[in-house]
N, C-alpha and C positions, 0 to 999 in steps of 0.2 A: 504494500500500500504506500502511496506517495502522500506524505504529510508535510505541511508547511506550518511552522510555529512563527508567529509574527508579533513584533513589538515595535512601536513607533518612537520610543524614547529610551533607547538602550544605552544609557550613559550614567548609570549610578549603581550602587550596591544595595538595591532595595529588594523587598520580598518578591515583587513581581518579576524582577530580573532573575532572581534565584529560581522561581518556578519555571521560567523559560529554560534555564540551564538544565534543570533536572528532567524536564520533559524531553529535551533533546537527547540527554544521556540515555534515558530508559527506552524511548521510542525508537532510537537509532539501532537498538539491538535486534529489532525484528522488522523494521520498516525503512523505507527510503525517506529520510528526513532532511529538511533544509530550513535555514533560518532566514526570515525576512526582517531586516533591521532598519529602523529610522534613527537618524542622528547618532549613529553608533560611534562611541568613543572607547576603544579597547582598553585604554589605560585607566578609565574611570569606572569600569564595570568588571564583571567576573572574567578573568583572563581566559578561562577554558572555553568561552563562547567562540573565540577565534579559531578553534579546532573543528568547527562544523561548517559545512557548505553554507554560504551566506550570499544573499542578494541585498545590496544597500538600496533603500527606497527613499526618494526625496519626499518632502511633506505633501506636495501636490499630487504625487503619483498614487497615493493610496486611494484616491477617488476614481481612477479609471483603469487601474491595473488588475488583471484577473489571474490568480495563480493557477498553474496547471497541476492540480493536486486533487486527490480524493477527499482529503479532509484538511481544513485550515483551522488552527487554534490561535485565536487572537487575544491580546493582553492589554490593549490600550486604545484610546479613542481613534487615532489614525488607523490602526490595524483593524478595528471593528468595522471600518468603512468597506472592507473587502466583502462583507456580507451583503452589500448592495448588489453584487454581481455574481458571487459564488454561492451555490446552494448548500454547500457542506461546511459552513462556518460554525465553530463552537466559540462563543465569546466567553472568555474567563474574565469576570468583572472583579477586580481586586478592591476597588473603592468606589464610594458614591460621594466623595468629598472633593473631587477636582473642581477647579474654579468654574469651569464651564457648566458643571452640573448644579451649581447654585443658582439662585434666582437673580443673577446679575442682568442688568438691562442694556449693557453694551451690545450693539448690533452684532459684533463678531461673535460674542459669547452666546447670544440668542441663536445665531445661525449654527454654531457648533452644537448647541444643545439639541436643536431640531434634527441635525444630521445624526447625532448620537441616538436619539429615540428611533429614528427610521432604521438605522443599521441594526440596532438591537432587535427591533421588530422583525427584521428579515432573517436573523440568525436561525440556524437549524436548532440550536440548543444553547443554554446558558449554564455557566458554572460560577461558583464563588467560594470563598474561603471559610464561611461560617453561617450558621442559621441566622445570626444577627444581620449579616449582610444580605442573606437571601430574603429576609422579611422586607428590607429596604428596597430590594430589586422588585419584589412583588408589588410594593406600594407605588414605586415610580414607573415601572414599565408594564405592570399588569401581566407579568410572566413569571413562571416559577423557574428557579435555578437549582441545579444539583449542588450539594455541598461537598466540595473536594478540598479538605484542609491540607495545609502544608505538613512537612515532616522534618525530622532531624537526621542528619547523616549518621550512619552506623560507625563511621570512623571516629566519631566523638566519644564513643564508649570505651576507648582505650586510654583515656586520660582520667586520672583520679581527681576527685574533687576534695577540697579542704575548706575550712572556715577561713575566709579572707578578712581583710581589714578595710575594704572599700565597697561602696555601692557602685553599680555599673549601669550606665545607660549605653545601649547599642542601637544605632539606627541613623537615619538621615538627620542632619542638622538643619532644621527648617522651622519657621515660626509656629506651624500648627502642632509641632511636637511638644510644645510647652516647656522648652528648655530655659526660658527666662525665669519662670517661676520655680523650676527645679533648682536653679542656681540660688535663688532667694531662699527657698524652703530648706535646702540642705545646708545652708551656711551655719545654722545653729546646732547641727548634729555632730556628735563626736565620731565622725566617720568620714573618710576621704571619699571623694566622688571622682570616678573615672568615666570619661566620655569617649566612646569609640564611634567614629563615623565621619562623614564629610558633608559639605554643603557649600552654598554660595560663599565666596571668599569674604565679601563685605559683611555678611551676616555672622560668619564665624569669627571675624575680627571683633564685631560688636559683642558677641558672647564672651570672648576672651577678656575684653575690657571689663565686663561685669563680674567675672569669676574671681573667687577668692583664692588664697594660697593653697587650699587643700583640694583644688580641682586639678586633675591630670588629664591632658588631652592626648589620646592614644592615636588619633588619626584613623583612617579606614583600615580595618583589620579583615583578613581573609582566612577562612578555613581554620587551620590549627592555631593560628594566632588568636582568632576570635574564640575558639574553643577554650584555650587556656585562660583568656580573660574571664569567661563565664565560670570556669572551674575554680578560679582563685578568688572570686568576689564573695562578699557577704550576702548581697542581695541584688536583684535586678530591679531597676526602676523605670516605669513608663508613666509619663504624666501628660500625655497628649490631650489637646483640647477635644479631639474626636479621633477615634481609631477603630478600625475593624480588627478582627482577630488575626494578628499577623504572626510572623515567624519569631519575633523577639521573645514572646511569651513561651512558645514551644522550646526555643533554644535554651532559655533560662531554666525551664522545667526539666530539661535533660539532666541538669546538675542538682536537681531537687531544690532549686531556688524558687520554690513554688510560693505564690502570693497568698496572703490572708486578706479577705475582704475587711475593710475597716468597720468598726462598730458604730461610727457616727451616723445617727439616724438621717441627718440631712443629706448624706451621700447616697441614700437610697431613694429619695423622693417620696411622693405620695404612696402610701400603702406598701412601702418597701419594694417599689417597682424594680423588678429584676427580670432578666431574660435568661433562660437556661440554654447553654450550648452543649452539644454532644460532639466531642471530637475524639475519635479513636476510643470510644467507650468512656471518656472522662467527662464529667460535668463541669461547666464553667458558669460563673455568675457575672452577668453584664450589668454594670451600674450605669445609670443614665442621668446623673445630675452632678452638681459641682462638688468636688472633694476639696474642702477648705484646707488652708495651711495647718490649722490646728488638728484636723483629722489626719493630715499627712504625718504630723509629728507623732501622734499617738500610734499610728499604724507602723511607722518606721521604727519606733522604739522596740517593737516586737522582733525586728530583724537583728537588733543589737544584743538581745538576751540569748545567751548560749551557755546553759549550765554545764554542759560536758566539755566545753572549751575546745574540743577537737572535731566536732561535727557541725556543719552549718545548720542554723535554725531556719525554719521556714520564713521567707521574707515577705515583703509587701510589694505589690505593683499597684501604684495609685494612679488614678486617672481623673480627667476633668469632664466637663459637660459633654453629654452624649458619647462619651468614650467608654473605655472598658476598665474594670478592675476585676481581674480574673482570679478565682480561687478554686482550688481543687475541692471536690466534694468532701464534706465533713464526715469521712468514713474512717479516718486514721490510717488509710492506705497511703503508700508512696506513689503518687501519680507520676507516670513516666515523664501597607505603606501608602501613605497617600501618594498616588501618581499624579502629579500636576503636569499631565502630559499634553503634548500638542498633537 
């Protein structure tokens, strides 16, 4: 079978790009697979992508080019436009928070939103990363989406975890990730903060100017480097203003850096509003209102308590409005990105 995997913004180390890489790896074992890439920057994304047959697609070409393939799997707005002409397109929708998907009144964004709705309507099937995102897709596009969550490489299981001395943020450095408030909230904690990732140079410089002396900037990490950063941290922190169920929570969970939901009632909203996720048999709790700084402090304190001193305690992943604060089910068992694309 001939399969095309397409992404129109292949220039960062995000979850969507990681899914593209893993699809290429696994599908190429049994099928003839090629990569269609837009704005491809090999030094800024996963280097292994360069090893697959690739066609570079200019922004305007997504509208009129038709792949000669049996199946096309698309991962971004530009790539989704292939569904306007190809009958076998599976649209994997990673996020509903891109700027064109909001109710912006700019004519160009309005046109992009209209094209997006049309291409998704023409797609043969839809997929997404969580039940939370699937509900949003149903509300926006009036179509159901299969939930196909991400995973963690088996290579990571060869690295031993230990109780570290720092909190870790791993992801894109972008305003929607809530990094400004992370820097402010973590300043009072007796815990170093390590930030792994890359972003716009001007915004990164702005964050560095706001950061205190206990913040370490690790830059973009790949594979084993990232695995070691997770393995040696005390907890993983996510404080996005809005976030789907991405890879960072799964990757942190590999090292049993599992989060606790905060006990602050305000973080749950009316009637303890929560959504349940099922990802590989594990239940997740999705919080959809503001997690205040006081709530953050109380929850983060749990990550610092470690009676045994040699095993990591279960940490906190805090989130903001309409975002996630994921927690493993209260069973006592050990539980195993926004694309601002053009």
